[in-house]
MDAnalysis code that builds the backbone (N, CA, C; Angstrom):
import MDAnalysis as mda
import numpy as np

u = mda.Universe.empty(669, n_residues=223, atom_resindex=np.repeat(np.arange(223), 3), trajectory=True)
u.add_TopologyAttr("name", ["N", "CA", "C"] * 223)
u.add_TopologyAttr("resid", np.arange(1, 224))
u.add_TopologyAttr("resname", ["MET", "THR", "THR", "PHE", "SER", "ARG", "LYS", "SER", "ASP", "PHE", "ALA", "TYR", "GLU", "ALA", "LEU", "ARG", "ASN", "ARG", "ILE", "LEU", "SER", "HIS", "GLU", "TYR", "GLY", "PRO", "GLY", "THR", "VAL", "LEU", "ASN", "GLN", "ALA", "MET", "LEU", "ALA", "ARG", "ASP", "LEU", "GLY", "ILE", "SER", "THR", "THR", "PRO", "LEU", "ARG", "GLU", "ALA", "LEU", "ARG", "ARG", "LEU", "LYS", "SER", "GLU", "GLY", "LEU", "VAL", "GLU", "LEU", "ASP", "ALA", "HIS", "ARG", "ASP", "ALA", "ARG", "VAL", "THR", "ASP", "LEU", "SER", "ALA", "GLU", "GLU", "ALA", "ARG", "ASP", "LEU", "LEU", "GLU", "MET", "ARG", "ARG", "ALA", "LEU", "ASP", "PRO", "LEU", "ALA", "ALA", "SER", "LEU", "ALA", "ALA", "GLU", "ARG", "ARG", "ALA", "THR", "ALA", "ASP", "ILE", "ALA", "ALA", "MET", "ARG", "ALA", "ALA", "PHE", "ALA", "GLU", "LEU", "GLN", "PRO", "LEU", "SER", "ASP", "ARG", "PRO", "GLU", "VAL", "VAL", "ASP", "LEU", "VAL", "ALA", "HIS", "ARG", "ARG", "PHE", "HIS", "ARG", "ALA", "VAL", "TYR", "VAL", "ALA", "SER", "HIS", "ASN", "GLU", "LEU", "LEU", "ILE", "GLY", "THR", "LEU", "ASP", "GLY", "LEU", "TRP", "ASP", "LYS", "ALA", "ASP", "ARG", "TYR", "ARG", "LEU", "VAL", "GLY", "LEU", "GLU", "GLU", "LYS", "ARG", "ASP", "GLN", "ALA", "ARG", "ARG", "ASP", "GLU", "THR", "ALA", "ALA", "GLU", "HIS", "GLN", "ALA", "ILE", "LEU", "ASP", "ALA", "VAL", "VAL", "ALA", "GLY", "ASP", "ALA", "ALA", "THR", "ALA", "ALA", "GLU", "VAL", "MET", "ARG", "THR", "HIS", "ILE", "ARG", "SER", "SER", "LEU", "GLY", "ALA", "LYS", "ALA", "LEU", "SER", "ARG", "LEU", "SER", "GLY", "ARG", "PRO", "VAL", "GLN", "ALA", "ARG"])
u.atoms.positions = np.array([
    [28.501, 10.119, -9.887],
    [28.495, 10.121, -8.422],
    [29.822, 9.578, -7.907],
    [30.429, 10.237, -6.948],
    [31.716, 9.827, -6.414],
    [31.549, 8.639, -5.467],
    [32.675, 7.956, -5.196],
    [32.652, 6.841, -4.257],
    [32.209, 7.304, -2.879],
    [32.677, 8.506, -2.479],
    [32.291, 9.065, -1.185],
    [30.776, 9.246, -1.112],
    [30.204, 9.809, -2.173],
    [28.757, 10.052, -2.184],
    [27.983, 8.749, -2.111],
    [28.443, 7.732, -2.837],
    [27.754, 6.445, -2.807],
    [27.789, 5.835, -1.404],
    [28.937, 5.911, -0.754],
    [29.051, 5.355, 0.595],
    [28.193, 6.142, 1.585],
    [28.180, 7.451, 1.448],
    [27.371, 8.280, 2.332],
    [25.887, 7.996, 2.125],
    [25.458, 7.876, 0.869],
    [24.055, 7.561, 0.576],
    [23.673, 6.190, 1.123],
    [24.592, 5.228, 0.972],
    [24.348, 3.881, 1.493],
    [24.148, 3.919, 3.010],
    [25.032, 4.633, 3.703],
    [24.937, 4.737, 5.163],
    [23.652, 5.443, 5.572],
    [23.312, 6.515, 4.871],
    [22.087, 7.263, 5.164],
    [20.858, 6.375, 5.047],
    [20.740, 5.645, 3.942],
    [19.568, 4.791, 3.732],
    [19.509, 3.674, 4.768],
    [20.670, 3.064, 5.052],
    [20.687, 1.962, 6.015],
    [20.280, 2.433, 7.405],
    [20.864, 3.535, 7.853],
    [20.553, 4.041, 9.191],
    [19.130, 4.565, 9.281],
    [18.694, 5.241, 8.233],
    [17.336, 5.788, 8.245],
    [16.308, 4.658, 8.343],
    [16.511, 3.588, 7.581],
    [15.584, 2.459, 7.642],
    [15.587, 1.818, 9.023],
    [16.753, 1.719, 9.654],
    [16.830, 1.116, 10.982],
    [16.136, 1.987, 12.020],
    [16.228, 3.295, 11.847],
    [15.561, 4.216, 12.786],
    [14.052, 4.184, 12.581],
    [13.632, 4.225, 11.317],
    [12.198, 4.269, 11.028],
    [11.512, 2.965, 11.418],
    [12.240, 1.853, 11.352],
    [11.662, 0.561, 11.729],
    [11.780, 0.308, 13.229],
    [12.378, 1.257, 13.953],
    [12.603, 1.159, 15.392],
    [13.599, 0.064, 15.753],
    [14.389, -0.414, 14.769],
    [15.518, -1.277, 15.115],
    [16.470, -0.488, 16.013],
    [16.637, 0.789, 15.687],
    [17.291, 1.741, 16.576],
    [16.185, 2.613, 17.148],
    [15.746, 2.287, 18.338],
    [14.612, 2.993, 18.917],
    [14.976, 4.354, 19.459],
    [13.974, 5.146, 19.846],
    [14.222, 6.463, 20.436],
    [15.193, 6.373, 21.611],
    [16.177, 7.256, 21.624],
    [17.142, 7.291, 22.701],
    [18.365, 6.415, 22.501],
    [18.367, 5.590, 21.455],
    [19.510, 4.703, 21.210],
    [20.756, 5.523, 20.871],
    [21.879, 5.203, 21.533],
    [23.151, 5.855, 21.238],
    [23.836, 5.098, 20.110],
    [24.276, 5.832, 19.092],
    [24.912, 5.241, 17.921],
    [26.394, 5.603, 17.933],
    [27.228, 4.635, 18.258],
    [28.670, 4.865, 18.289],
    [29.210, 4.849, 16.865],
    [29.891, 5.930, 16.471],
    [30.315, 6.055, 15.078],
    [31.308, 4.979, 14.667],
    [32.245, 4.649, 15.534],
    [33.244, 3.635, 15.184],
    [32.584, 2.278, 14.959],
    [31.648, 1.938, 15.826],
    [30.953, 0.655, 15.688],
    [30.062, 0.641, 14.449],
    [29.386, 1.758, 14.194],
    [28.538, 1.840, 13.010],
    [29.359, 1.708, 11.736],
    [30.491, 2.397, 11.689],
    [31.350, 2.343, 10.501],
    [31.803, 0.915, 10.230],
    [32.192, 0.195, 11.279],
    [32.603, -1.204, 11.096],
    [31.432, -2.052, 10.618],
    [30.277, -1.823, 11.212],
    [29.087, -2.598, 10.847],
    [28.704, -2.385, 9.385],
    [28.829, -1.150, 8.911],
    [28.449, -0.820, 7.542],
    [29.575, -1.043, 6.533],
    [30.794, -1.253, 7.035],
    [31.922, -1.492, 6.148],
    [32.419, -0.250, 5.445],
    [32.311, 0.897, 6.123],
    [32.773, 2.158, 5.544],
    [33.604, 2.902, 6.569],
    [34.247, 3.991, 6.159],
    [34.998, 4.822, 7.101],
    [34.048, 5.781, 7.806],
    [34.561, 6.467, 8.810],
    [33.703, 7.381, 9.562],
    [33.388, 8.662, 8.799],
    [34.167, 8.989, 7.751],
    [33.924, 10.248, 7.024],
    [32.580, 10.244, 6.294],
    [32.285, 9.260, 5.434],
    [30.944, 9.245, 4.820],
    [29.849, 8.977, 5.841],
    [30.177, 8.264, 6.926],
    [29.183, 8.029, 7.972],
    [28.761, 9.335, 8.619],
    [29.737, 10.213, 8.910],
    [29.404, 11.501, 9.520],
    [28.500, 12.333, 8.607],
    [28.756, 12.280, 7.305],
    [27.897, 13.015, 6.366],
    [26.472, 12.462, 6.420],
    [26.339, 11.139, 6.487],
    [25.015, 10.524, 6.590],
    [24.316, 10.944, 7.877],
    [25.066, 10.990, 8.980],
    [24.484, 11.396, 10.257],
    [24.053, 12.858, 10.237],
    [24.803, 13.697, 9.532],
    [24.405, 15.109, 9.415],
    [23.075, 15.223, 8.666],
    [22.898, 14.400, 7.642],
    [21.616, 14.410, 6.914],
    [20.477, 13.966, 7.825],
    [20.736, 12.934, 8.609],
    [19.703, 12.454, 9.529],
    [19.403, 13.487, 10.609],
    [20.427, 14.224, 11.037],
    [20.218, 15.298, 12.012],
    [19.338, 16.389, 11.413],
    [19.547, 16.718, 10.134],
    [18.748, 17.764, 9.489],
    [17.279, 17.363, 9.400],
    [17.003, 16.055, 9.415],
    [15.628, 15.558, 9.375],
    [15.052, 15.372, 10.774],
    [15.851, 15.674, 11.799],
    [15.367, 15.548, 13.159],
    [15.353, 14.125, 13.685],
    [16.064, 13.217, 13.011],
    [16.054, 11.814, 13.422],
    [17.149, 11.484, 14.430],
    [18.254, 12.230, 14.411],
    [19.327, 11.987, 15.372],
    [19.832, 13.306, 15.924],
    [20.496, 13.209, 17.069],
    [21.216, 14.330, 17.661],
    [22.693, 13.959, 17.683],
    [23.570, 14.925, 17.436],
    [25.011, 14.682, 17.483],
    [25.570, 15.366, 18.717],
    [26.300, 14.606, 19.553],
    [26.834, 15.219, 20.768],
    [28.266, 15.691, 20.549],
    [28.842, 16.279, 21.571],
    [30.181, 16.865, 21.463],
    [31.246, 15.822, 21.177],
    [30.975, 14.579, 21.538],
    [31.945, 13.511, 21.318],
    [31.740, 12.838, 19.961],
    [30.824, 13.383, 19.172],
    [30.574, 12.940, 17.805],
    [29.798, 11.636, 17.713],
    [29.381, 11.082, 18.861],
    [28.442, 9.975, 18.778],
    [27.069, 10.562, 18.449],
    [26.168, 9.722, 18.011],
    [24.824, 10.175, 17.672],
    [23.825, 9.489, 18.594],
    [22.682, 10.115, 18.743],
    [21.614, 9.563, 19.565],
    [20.306, 9.728, 18.819],
    [19.541, 8.654, 18.710],
    [18.248, 8.719, 18.042],
    [17.324, 9.599, 18.873],
    [16.705, 10.570, 18.239],
    [15.872, 11.515, 18.975],
    [14.643, 10.828, 19.575],
    [14.184, 11.383, 20.696],
    [13.002, 10.845, 21.368],
    [11.733, 11.259, 20.620],
    [10.687, 10.493, 20.841],
    [9.368, 10.857, 20.348],
    [8.653, 11.650, 21.434],
    [7.788, 12.572, 21.029],
    [7.064, 13.363, 22.024],
    [5.649, 13.649, 21.545],
    [4.756, 13.759, 22.505],
    [3.372, 14.095, 22.179],
    [3.296, 15.473, 21.534],
    [4.186, 16.391, 21.963],
    [4.160, 17.750, 21.424],
    [4.495, 17.760, 19.938],
    [5.535, 17.011, 19.561],
    [5.889, 16.976, 18.141],
    [4.823, 16.248, 17.333],
    [4.267, 15.183, 17.894],
    [3.186, 14.466, 17.210],
    [2.006, 15.392, 16.955],
    [1.686, 16.229, 17.954],
    [0.591, 17.203, 17.797],
    [0.910, 18.214, 16.714],
    [2.137, 18.733, 16.727],
    [2.530, 19.736, 15.742],
    [2.454, 19.172, 14.327],
    [2.937, 17.955, 14.162],
    [2.917, 17.324, 12.841],
    [1.486, 17.111, 12.359],
    [0.628, 16.657, 13.261],
    [-0.764, 16.413, 12.883],
    [-1.467, 17.716, 12.514],
    [-1.226, 18.768, 13.270],
    [-1.853, 20.056, 12.961],
    [-1.423, 20.566, 11.592],
    [-0.140, 20.404, 11.272],
    [0.351, 20.836, 9.963],
    [-0.265, 20.013, 8.841],
    [-0.351, 18.701, 9.051],
    [-0.927, 17.862, 8.001],
    [-2.422, 18.123, 7.821],
    [-3.128, 18.412, 8.919],
    [-4.549, 18.744, 8.802],
    [-4.756, 19.963, 7.902],
    [-3.816, 20.887, 7.959],
    [-3.936, 22.112, 7.174],
    [-3.444, 21.935, 5.742],
    [-2.328, 21.223, 5.579],
    [-1.650, 21.223, 4.278],
    [-2.037, 20.079, 3.348],
    [-2.320, 18.899, 3.881],
    [-2.672, 17.783, 2.995],
    [-3.969, 18.029, 2.223],
    [-5.032, 18.521, 2.859],
    [-6.236, 18.827, 2.070],
    [-5.986, 19.911, 1.022],
    [-5.186, 20.914, 1.364],
    [-4.838, 21.956, 0.386],
    [-4.115, 21.336, -0.799],
    [-3.145, 20.477, -0.531],
    [-2.388, 19.848, -1.603],
    [-3.290, 18.994, -2.482],
    [-4.218, 18.262, -1.874],
    [-5.127, 17.419, -2.654],
    [-6.027, 18.261, -3.557],
    [-6.522, 19.385, -3.024],
    [-7.390, 20.240, -3.843],
    [-6.626, 20.864, -5.005],
    [-5.393, 21.300, -4.736],
    [-4.577, 21.855, -5.821],
    [-4.221, 20.791, -6.845],
    [-3.974, 19.571, -6.377],
    [-3.670, 18.478, -7.302],
    [-4.849, 18.231, -8.237],
    [-6.071, 18.293, -7.695],
    [-7.255, 18.091, -8.539],
    [-7.372, 19.171, -9.606],
    [-6.910, 20.374, -9.280],
    [-6.991, 21.486, -10.231],
    [-5.855, 21.488, -11.250],
    [-4.687, 20.945, -10.879],
    [-3.485, 21.141, -11.685],
    [-2.860, 19.857, -12.232],
    [-3.368, 18.694, -11.846],
    [-2.715, 17.444, -12.234],
    [-2.601, 17.336, -13.742],
    [-1.429, 16.829, -14.155],
    [-1.156, 16.581, -15.561],
    [-1.254, 15.085, -15.826],
    [-1.158, 14.716, -17.087],
    [-1.244, 13.301, -17.449],
    [-0.185, 12.473, -16.733],
    [1.023, 13.015, -16.646],
    [2.102, 12.296, -15.961],
    [1.811, 12.143, -14.476],
    [1.182, 13.136, -13.877],
    [0.822, 13.054, -12.463],
    [-0.191, 11.937, -12.226],
    [-1.171, 11.865, -13.091],
    [-2.200, 10.823, -12.953],
    [-1.569, 9.442, -13.066],
    [-0.643, 9.293, -14.004],
    [0.039, 8.007, -14.165],
    [0.837, 7.662, -12.913],
    [1.511, 8.657, -12.334],
    [2.309, 8.417, -11.127],
    [1.422, 8.046, -9.944],
    [0.295, 8.715, -9.800],
    [-0.621, 8.406, -8.701],
    [-1.200, 7.010, -8.849],
    [-1.579, 6.645, -10.068],
    [-2.149, 5.313, -10.290],
    [-1.110, 4.225, -10.041],
    [0.119, 4.466, -10.466],
    [1.185, 3.484, -10.238],
    [1.454, 3.301, -8.742],
    [1.483, 4.421, -7.997],
    [1.714, 4.342, -6.553],
    [0.540, 3.664, -5.850],
    [-0.672, 3.967, -6.296],
    [-1.862, 3.358, -5.703],
    [-1.848, 1.844, -5.896],
    [-1.383, 1.400, -7.047],
    [-1.364, -0.035, -7.351],
    [-0.447, -0.816, -6.415],
    [0.515, -0.135, -5.797],
    [1.463, -0.793, -4.900],
    [1.019, -0.766, -3.446],
    [-0.076, -0.076, -3.147],
    [-0.543, 0.033, -1.766],
    [-1.092, -1.301, -1.263],
    [-0.713, -1.636, -0.042],
    [-1.254, -2.803, 0.644],
    [-1.706, -2.357, 2.033],
    [-2.810, -2.909, 2.550],
    [-3.210, -2.565, 3.919],
    [-2.068, -2.855, 4.884],
    [-1.786, -1.924, 5.789],
    [-0.671, -2.078, 6.711],
    [-1.023, -3.058, 7.826],
    [-0.142, -4.022, 8.025],
    [-0.300, -4.945, 9.144],
    [0.139, -4.236, 10.423],
    [-0.006, -4.922, 11.556],
    [0.421, -4.321, 12.820],
    [1.941, -4.204, 12.901],
    [2.662, -5.018, 12.120],
    [4.121, -4.955, 12.074],
    [4.556, -4.928, 10.607],
    [4.360, -3.795, 9.943],
    [4.651, -3.725, 8.509],
    [6.149, -3.673, 8.230],
    [6.513, -4.099, 7.032],
    [7.878, -3.933, 6.561],
    [8.067, -2.471, 6.158],
    [9.331, -2.039, 6.133],
    [9.623, -0.664, 5.719],
    [9.089, -0.409, 4.315],
    [9.175, -1.415, 3.444],
    [8.711, -1.243, 2.063],
    [7.223, -0.908, 2.021],
    [6.448, -1.443, 2.961],
    [5.008, -1.146, 2.995],
    [4.759, 0.307, 3.406],
    [5.538, 0.785, 4.372],
    [5.423, 2.181, 4.791],
    [5.857, 3.116, 3.671],
    [6.897, 2.718, 2.951],
    [7.386, 3.534, 1.837],
    [6.327, 3.637, 0.740],
    [5.631, 2.541, 0.468],
    [4.586, 2.556, -0.561],
    [3.463, 3.505, -0.183],
    [3.104, 3.520, 1.106],
    [2.057, 4.431, 1.581],
    [2.503, 5.884, 1.390],
    [3.736, 6.147, 1.752],
    [4.259, 7.508, 1.584],
    [4.343, 7.881, 0.110],
    [4.739, 6.923, -0.735],
    [4.883, 7.220, -2.160],
    [3.544, 7.658, -2.761],
    [2.451, 7.024, -2.337],
    [1.139, 7.420, -2.859],
    [0.799, 8.846, -2.445],
    [0.970, 9.144, -1.169],
    [0.648, 10.498, -0.708],
    [1.544, 11.532, -1.387],
    [2.802, 11.175, -1.598],
    [3.705, 12.125, -2.257],
    [3.284, 12.358, -3.704],
    [2.848, 11.312, -4.384],
    [2.386, 11.471, -5.764],
    [1.212, 12.435, -5.837],
    [0.359, 12.413, -4.794],
    [-0.784, 13.333, -4.756],
    [-0.291, 14.760, -4.562],
    [0.554, 14.994, -3.561],
    [0.911, 16.392, -3.310],
    [1.910, 16.940, -4.317],
    [2.679, 16.089, -4.973],
    [3.535, 16.569, -6.065],
    [2.684, 17.102, -7.212],
    [1.499, 16.513, -7.395],
    [0.592, 16.962, -8.457],
    [0.020, 18.347, -8.184],
    [0.256, 18.893, -6.996],
    [-0.190, 20.260, -6.701],
    [0.636, 21.288, -7.465],
    [1.843, 20.893, -7.874],
    [2.764, 21.789, -8.604],
    [3.041, 23.080, -7.824],
    [3.066, 22.957, -6.510],
    [3.438, 24.064, -5.633],
    [4.712, 23.644, -4.914],
    [5.850, 24.170, -5.351],
    [7.129, 23.680, -4.853],
    [7.312, 23.924, -3.357],
    [6.846, 25.053, -2.847],
    [6.950, 25.312, -1.410],
    [6.127, 24.311, -0.604],
    [4.946, 24.018, -1.092],
    [4.070, 23.053, -0.417],
    [4.681, 21.652, -0.463],
    [5.218, 21.272, -1.603],
    [5.846, 19.960, -1.755],
    [7.024, 19.820, -0.793],
    [7.876, 20.835, -0.742],
    [9.026, 20.793, 0.152],
    [8.626, 20.715, 1.610],
    [7.586, 21.454, 1.976],
    [7.114, 21.438, 3.365],
    [6.561, 20.062, 3.733],
    [5.768, 19.476, 2.847],
    [5.201, 18.157, 3.134],
    [6.273, 17.072, 3.138],
    [7.279, 17.201, 2.288],
    [8.405, 16.258, 2.346],
    [9.026, 16.278, 3.739],
    [9.261, 17.481, 4.262],
    [9.858, 17.613, 5.587],
    [8.963, 17.054, 6.684],
    [7.651, 17.270, 6.570],
    [6.725, 16.741, 7.560],
    [6.725, 15.217, 7.563],
    [6.728, 14.621, 6.378],
    [6.745, 13.163, 6.289],
    [8.047, 12.599, 6.839],
    [9.170, 13.283, 6.589],
    [10.447, 12.831, 7.151],
    [10.353, 12.706, 8.671],
    [9.744, 13.692, 9.298],
    [9.631, 13.686, 10.761],
    [8.538, 12.734, 11.248],
    [7.496, 12.533, 10.436],
    [6.329, 11.770, 10.883],
    [6.494, 10.265, 10.745],
    [7.455, 9.813, 9.940],
    [7.554, 8.380, 9.653],
    [7.646, 7.527, 10.918],
    [8.461, 7.948, 11.893],
    [8.604, 7.127, 13.111],
    [7.318, 7.087, 13.918],
    [6.563, 8.173, 13.887],
    [5.320, 8.218, 14.648],
    [4.276, 7.258, 14.080],
    [4.386, 6.973, 12.796],
    [3.412, 6.062, 12.193],
    [3.519, 4.673, 12.808],
    [4.747, 4.257, 13.163],
    [4.905, 2.957, 13.816],
    [4.248, 2.949, 15.194],
    [4.303, 4.082, 15.890],
    [3.612, 4.181, 17.175],
    [2.105, 4.052, 16.954],
    [1.602, 4.685, 15.901],
    [0.182, 4.581, 15.587],
    [-0.250, 3.160, 15.296],
    [0.666, 2.361, 14.735],
    [0.335, 0.979, 14.418],
    [0.239, 0.093, 15.657],
    [0.689, 0.611, 16.809],
    [0.559, -0.154, 18.049],
    [-0.905, -0.278, 18.472],
    [-1.743, 0.616, 17.940],
    [-3.183, 0.513, 18.206],
    [-3.779, -0.490, 17.224],
    [-4.363, -1.545, 17.741],
    [-4.893, -2.611, 16.900],
    [-6.049, -2.091, 16.035],
    [-6.018, -2.493, 14.776],
    [-7.071, -2.093, 13.845],
    [-7.698, -3.346, 13.255],
    [-9.024, -3.345, 13.171],
    [-9.687, -4.512, 12.598],
    [-9.749, -4.382, 11.076],
    [-10.266, -5.417, 10.429],
    [-10.313, -5.420, 8.974],
    [-11.214, -4.316, 8.435],
    [-12.253, -3.980, 9.177],
    [-13.151, -2.911, 8.730],
    [-12.409, -1.586, 8.630],
    [-11.531, -1.307, 9.595],
    [-10.772, -0.056, 9.571],
    [-9.767, -0.068, 8.428],
    [-9.153, -1.222, 8.178],
    [-8.231, -1.321, 7.051],
    [-8.965, -1.087, 5.732],
    [-10.177, -1.623, 5.641],
    [-10.977, -1.436, 4.426],
    [-11.350, 0.035, 4.244],
    [-11.653, 0.720, 5.346],
    [-11.981, 2.151, 5.273],
    [-10.788, 2.953, 4.750],
    [-9.600, 2.631, 5.247],
    [-8.403, 3.331, 4.793],
    [-8.176, 3.115, 3.308],
    [-8.343, 1.874, 2.852],
    [-8.178, 1.573, 1.422],
    [-9.203, 2.334, 0.586],
    [-10.434, 2.415, 1.092],
    [-11.479, 3.145, 0.368],
    [-11.168, 4.640, 0.303],
    [-10.582, 5.175, 1.374],
    [-10.195, 6.587, 1.376],
    [-9.115, 6.858, 0.337],
    [-8.122, 5.959, 0.247],
    [-7.089, 6.128, -0.779],
    [-7.705, 6.126, -2.172],
    [-8.627, 5.202, -2.399],
    [-9.286, 5.135, -3.706],
    [-10.072, 6.415, -3.981],
    [-10.781, 6.919, -2.965],
    [-11.595, 8.126, -3.140],
    [-10.717, 9.349, -3.402],
    [-9.562, 9.429, -2.741],
    [-8.635, 10.537, -2.990],
    [-8.174, 10.501, -4.443],
    [-7.745, 9.321, -4.885],
    [-7.286, 9.177, -6.270],
    [-8.391, 9.546, -7.249],
    [-9.594, 9.023, -7.031],
    [-10.703, 9.282, -7.954],
    [-11.034, 10.770, -8.026],
    [-11.047, 11.446, -6.885],
    [-11.398, 12.863, -6.854],
    [-10.346, 13.710, -7.563],
    [-9.071, 13.400, -7.327],
    [-8.004, 14.170, -7.982],
    [-8.037, 13.948, -9.484],
    [-8.173, 12.704, -9.920],
    [-8.220, 12.407, -11.354],
    [-9.424, 13.088, -12.000],
    [-10.559, 13.126, -11.287],
    [-11.775, 13.735, -11.824],
    [-11.726, 15.256, -11.800],
    [-10.730, 15.823, -11.138],
    [-10.639, 17.273, -11.044],
    [-11.596, 17.872, -10.035],
    [-12.043, 17.072, -9.069],
    [-13.006, 17.519, -8.055],
    [-12.228, 17.984, -6.819],
    [-11.869, 19.252, -6.784],
    [-11.026, 19.783, -5.721],
    [-11.696, 19.710, -4.351],
    [-12.970, 20.032, -4.284],
    [-13.669, 20.048, -2.995],
    [-13.723, 18.657, -2.376],
    [-14.059, 17.665, -3.191],
    [-14.129, 16.297, -2.676],
    [-12.749, 15.782, -2.295],
    [-11.745, 16.088, -3.106],
    [-10.382, 15.651, -2.802],
    [-9.940, 16.185, -1.441],
    [-10.225, 17.462, -1.177],
    [-9.842, 18.065, 0.101],
    [-10.608, 17.437, 1.256],
    [-11.904, 17.208, 1.079],
    [-12.727, 16.673, 2.155],
    [-12.333, 15.231, 2.499],
    [-12.100, 14.407, 1.478],
    [-11.698, 13.021, 1.747],
    [-10.338, 12.990, 2.424],
    [-9.424, 13.845, 1.982],
    [-8.108, 13.899, 2.608],
    [-8.223, 14.336, 4.062],
    [-9.112, 15.279, 4.326],
    [-9.307, 15.751, 5.703],
    [-9.789, 14.589, 6.594],
    [-10.706, 13.796, 6.079],
    [-11.197, 12.627, 6.818],
    [-10.077, 11.614, 7.024],
    [-9.282, 11.441, 5.997],
    [-8.178, 10.479, 6.046],
    [-7.158, 10.861, 7.120],
    [-6.810, 12.124, 7.205],
    [-5.843, 12.586, 8.206],
    [-6.413, 12.446, 9.612],
    [-7.720, 12.638, 9.739],
    [-8.364, 12.579, 11.053],
    [-8.174, 11.216, 11.718],
    [-8.124, 10.168, 10.923],
    [-7.960, 8.814, 11.485],
    [-6.618, 8.203, 11.100],
    [-5.660, 9.055, 10.775],
    [-4.351, 8.588, 10.308],
    [-3.519, 7.977, 11.431],
    [-2.417, 7.341, 11.038],
    [-1.498, 6.784, 12.029],
    [-0.895, 7.893, 12.895],
    [-0.713, 9.073, 12.316],
    [-0.214, 10.197, 13.093],
    [-1.176, 10.589, 14.201],
    [-2.478, 10.567, 13.896],
    [-3.485, 10.874, 14.913],
    [-3.495, 9.812, 15.999],
    [-3.346, 8.549, 15.594],
    [-3.311, 7.466, 16.576],
    [-2.059, 7.566, 17.449],
    [-0.939, 7.961, 16.839],
    [0.297, 8.122, 17.608],
    [0.139, 9.214, 18.654],
    [-0.473, 10.322, 18.278],
    [-0.691, 11.405, 19.230],
    [-1.570, 10.938, 20.382],
    [-2.600, 10.172, 20.060],
    [-3.493, 9.670, 21.096],
    [-2.739, 8.780, 22.083],
    [-1.860, 7.926, 21.574],
    [-1.110, 7.026, 22.451],
    [-0.083, 7.784, 23.286],
    [0.611, 8.737, 22.670],
    [1.666, 9.461, 23.377],
    [1.116, 10.433, 24.403],
    [-0.057, 10.993, 24.120],
    [-0.644, 11.968, 25.052],
    [-1.567, 11.318, 26.060],
    [-1.976, 10.091, 25.781],
    [-2.853, 9.380, 26.708],
    [-4.291, 9.815, 26.653],
    [-4.675, 10.492, 25.575],
    [-6.071, 10.893, 25.453],
    [-6.463, 10.895, 23.969],
    [-7.770, 10.683, 23.672],
    [-8.210, 10.660, 22.283],
    [-7.987, 11.993, 21.596],
    [-7.709, 11.921, 20.286],
    [-7.563, 13.134, 19.485],
    [-8.924, 13.599, 19.027],
    [-9.244, 14.864, 19.261],
    [-10.542, 15.391, 18.873],
    [-10.623, 15.593, 17.366],
    [-11.744, 15.150, 16.788],
    [-11.956, 15.356, 15.346],
    [-12.150, 16.831, 15.053],
    [-11.651, 17.227, 13.860],
    [-11.794, 18.632, 13.453],
    [-12.236, 18.697, 12.009],
])
């Protein structure tokens, strides 16, 4: 890996974490010169990092080359939720049919790192949640599906923090943990129907669904 690539990757990870944690909230203008000084790099690898973030829909680049963190919208939250309602259960069912020994090991390892999300979770906690779901859909061995879900999660990460603004009691946290366990058990057992059904229930009460409810000002209808 070249020095340029390392600096660009460093800038990408740093900025992405700041955006996902809302340290740089929606609408924040990111001045490239100031960012480069803050990160201790030149503007060339910084621009490459910003282009990657733009491809994920996290920033917009204006004519003056400054960047702006994209706004959140009820419409995008709805679109993301509709896609996940359709694709996550499919991925779980395929994973139950196709999982290999290595897939099971990866899912169990990711599950072991899961912790119930607090109202103000660290980025590492959100990453662990995503890692578990990714281990499940990677086990589908459908490259188009995996790529599509990767893209959906990239866009959905910021909305999950909005969903966390809705207070959840310990009973709801316990339900979420039980759903994760049930998804893992069904996939490992090769029970495609149960894996899909539990995943469908899980998405119905997900942080994405809560984010849509908050942004639109009305409850999300179960499907």
